[in-house]
C-alpha positions as CSV (number, residue, x, y, z in Angstrom):
1,M,-10.7,73.3,-156.0
2,Y,-11.7,71.2,-159.0
3,F,-12.2,67.3,-159.1
4,N,-13.5,64.6,-161.5
5,C,-16.5,62.8,-160.4
6,F,-17.1,59.2,-161.8
7,S,-20.6,58.5,-160.4
8,K,-22.3,59.3,-163.7
9,S,-19.8,57.9,-165.9
10,D,-20.4,54.6,-168.0
11,P,-17.6,51.9,-167.2
12,Q,-18.2,50.3,-170.6
13,K,-17.3,53.5,-172.2
14,I,-14.2,54.0,-170.1
15,T,-13.1,50.6,-171.1
16,A,-13.7,50.9,-174.8
17,D,-11.8,54.0,-174.9
18,I,-8.8,52.4,-173.1
19,K,-9.1,49.5,-175.6
20,S,-9.0,52.1,-178.5
21,A,-6.4,54.2,-177.3
22,P,-3.2,54.5,-179.4
23,W,-0.8,52.1,-177.6
24,W,1.4,51.8,-180.6
25,I,2.8,55.1,-179.6
26,L,4.6,53.4,-176.8
27,D,6.9,51.4,-179.1
28,Y,8.4,54.7,-180.5
29,C,9.2,56.1,-176.9
30,E,12.9,56.2,-176.2
31,N,13.2,55.1,-172.6
32,A,11.1,53.7,-169.9
33,N,10.2,57.2,-168.2
34,R,9.0,58.7,-171.4
35,M,6.9,55.5,-172.0
36,Y,5.4,55.9,-168.4
37,E,4.8,59.5,-169.1
38,V,3.1,59.0,-172.1
39,F,0.9,56.0,-170.6
40,T,-0.2,58.2,-167.6
41,K,-1.1,61.0,-169.7
42,T,-3.2,59.0,-171.9
43,I,-5.0,57.1,-169.0
44,E,-5.7,60.9,-167.5
45,F,-7.2,62.2,-170.7
46,I,-9.5,59.1,-170.9
47,L,-10.5,59.5,-167.5
48,T,-10.9,63.1,-167.7
49,R,-13.0,62.9,-170.7
50,N,-15.4,60.4,-169.4
51,S,-16.0,62.2,-166.1
52,T,-17.7,65.5,-165.1
53,R,-16.0,68.1,-163.4
54,K,-17.0,69.3,-159.9
55,Q,-16.0,72.2,-157.8
56,A,-15.7,72.1,-154.0
57,R,-14.8,75.0,-151.7
58,V,-12.1,74.2,-149.4
59,K,-12.1,76.2,-146.0
60,I,-8.7,76.9,-145.0
61,C,-9.3,78.1,-141.5
62,E,-11.8,79.5,-139.5
63,P,-11.7,82.9,-138.0
64,E,-10.1,82.9,-134.3
65,W,-13.1,84.8,-132.8
66,I,-15.6,82.3,-133.9
67,T,-17.2,80.2,-131.0
68,T,-19.5,77.2,-130.9
69,E,-22.3,79.5,-129.4
70,L,-21.8,81.8,-132.4
71,G,-21.7,78.9,-135.0
72,T,-25.0,77.7,-133.4
73,L,-26.5,81.0,-133.5
74,L,-25.5,81.5,-137.2
75,H,-27.3,78.2,-138.0
76,E,-30.4,79.4,-136.3
77,I,-30.4,82.7,-138.0
78,N,-30.1,80.8,-141.3
79,S,-32.9,78.6,-140.7
80,L,-35.0,81.6,-139.7
81,K,-34.3,83.4,-142.8
82,K,-35.5,80.3,-144.9
83,R,-38.7,80.2,-142.8
84,A,-39.2,83.9,-143.3
85,I,-38.8,83.8,-147.0
86,S,-41.1,80.8,-147.4
87,T,-43.8,82.1,-145.0
88,K,-43.6,85.8,-145.9
89,K,-44.9,86.7,-142.5
90,E,-43.7,90.0,-140.7
91,S,-43.5,88.2,-137.5
92,D,-40.8,85.8,-139.0
93,W,-38.9,88.6,-140.4
94,N,-38.9,90.7,-137.2
95,Q,-37.5,87.5,-135.4
96,Y,-34.8,86.9,-138.1
97,R,-33.9,90.7,-138.0
98,R,-33.8,90.9,-134.0
99,L,-31.5,87.5,-134.0
100,R,-29.2,88.9,-137.1
101,N,-28.9,92.4,-135.1
102,S,-27.7,90.4,-132.0
103,L,-25.3,88.1,-134.0
104,N,-23.7,91.3,-135.3
105,A,-23.2,92.7,-132.0
106,Q,-21.7,89.5,-130.8
107,K,-19.3,89.1,-133.6
108,T,-18.3,92.8,-133.1
109,K,-17.5,92.3,-129.3
110,L,-15.7,88.9,-129.9
111,K,-13.4,90.6,-132.8
112,A,-12.8,93.7,-130.3
113,R,-11.8,91.3,-127.7
114,L,-9.6,89.4,-129.8
115,I,-7.9,92.3,-131.0
116,N,-7.3,93.8,-127.5
117,E,-6.0,90.3,-126.6
118,K,-3.4,90.5,-129.6
119,I,-2.6,94.1,-129.0
120,A,-1.8,93.5,-125.2
121,A,0.2,90.4,-126.0
122,S,2.5,92.6,-128.5
123,E,3.8,94.6,-125.5
124,N,2.7,97.8,-127.1
125,S,5.1,97.5,-129.9
126,S,4.2,99.9,-133.0
127,K,5.4,97.6,-135.8
128,K,3.2,94.5,-134.3
129,S,0.3,96.8,-133.4
130,W,-0.1,97.7,-137.0
131,A,0.6,94.3,-138.3
132,I,-2.5,93.3,-136.2
133,F,-4.5,96.1,-137.4
134,N,-3.5,95.7,-140.9
135,D,-4.2,91.8,-140.6
136,E,-7.6,92.5,-139.3
137,A,-8.4,95.1,-141.9
138,G,-7.5,92.4,-144.6
139,R,-4.4,94.5,-145.8
140,K,-2.1,91.7,-146.1
141,N,1.1,91.7,-148.0
142,I,2.0,87.9,-147.5
143,I,-0.9,85.2,-147.9
144,K,-0.3,83.1,-144.7
145,N,-2.3,80.0,-143.7
146,S,-3.4,79.4,-147.4
147,I,-3.3,76.3,-149.6
148,L,-2.7,76.9,-153.3
149,W,-4.4,74.4,-155.6
150,N,-3.5,73.7,-159.0
151,T,-6.7,73.6,-160.9
152,M,-6.8,71.8,-164.1
153,E,-8.0,74.1,-166.8
């Protein structure tokens, strides 16, 4: 998602651009709706030109299998990796690898438990079971639970 950031923009420059905009063109608009459209496009252009574009990642939804303990462990692993990179000690790297491997084992168990619960809830329906497998494998035909943002290019 992209958005305009005005933290580093100059208010005097924005004011000067608004004052020097070609407002005389509003006199040639045939109705009030067209006049409003031209006005908003002009203001939007001025504000876009005087701002910086920033990009932000939007989290749509967390996987169902993530628990708070797993999130805490993930945070600890990230800090261990940073420390291992900065110190370059073998003991730090070993501790990081051990914790990373335990996290991966936990993730696998949690995902398997979730899939088993979904399969049990599907009452052994072949169609529902394959839908669950395809969903977990990332083979989706329809994008669900997603938000589509119109990015300004």
